[in-house]
N, C-alpha and C positions, 0 to 999 in steps of 0.2 A: 280289756278293753280300755281306752283312754278317751276321757270327755274334757272338753274345754268348757268352763261355766263363767260366764260373765256375772258379775255383781257389782252393783254401785255402792260405793261407801262414801258416806257424807260425814267428814270429820266434825266434831262438836267444837264448840268454842274454845273449850279447855284444850283440846287436841291442836288446834290451830296457835293457840298461844304458846303452848309448849315447843312447837315446831318454831315458831318465831324466835322465841328466847334460846334456841340452840343455834341460831344463825351467828356468823360473826359480822362485823361491822359493814364490810363490803356487800355481803348478801342482803343485810338489813336494807342498804341503800337501794340495791336492785329491787327489793321487795316493795319499798315505797314508789320506786319509779313505775312498777306494774300496776300498784293501787291507782296511781295517777292515770295510767293508761286506760285500765278497766272503768274508773270512775267517769271518765269523759263519755262513756256511753249510757251513763244513767239519765233518766228523764229529769231527776232533780240534781241540783249540784252537790259536790262533795261537802260544802260547806253546811247545805241544808241537811244532809245526812249525819254530819256532826253534831248539828243542833238537836236533831231527833234522838241522838245517842245521849246528849245532855238532859233531855226530857224525859228520857226512859226510866221507868221505875226499877229497871234491873241494875242501872248503874250505881255504884257506891263509892264511898271515899278514895279507895284505892284506884278505881278507874278514872276518877276525877284527876287523882296526882298524876297517873300515867299519862292522860291526855294533856294535863298543863305541862309536864315535862317536855313532851314532844313539841308542843307549841313553842316554849320557851327557847329550846335548842334549834328550832328550825329557823 
C-alpha cells in the first residue's frame, strides 16, 4: 500500500541563512528582487520592517554588520 502524505515544513532562520549563503551572486540578486516583490504586499514598508529589525532584541553586532554591509554596497 502506498500513501502520499503532505507535511508543511517551515524552515528556521538559521536554515534560511544557510540556504542564502549557498547562493552565487546571480542567485542572490534574484533573491533580493523577490524580497522587493513580496515586500510590496506588506502593510508596512520594507524600510519600516528594517527599522523593526534594528529595534529587535534578537539582533546582535553580527546582524548589524551584515545589514550595514548590504546597505553600503547597495
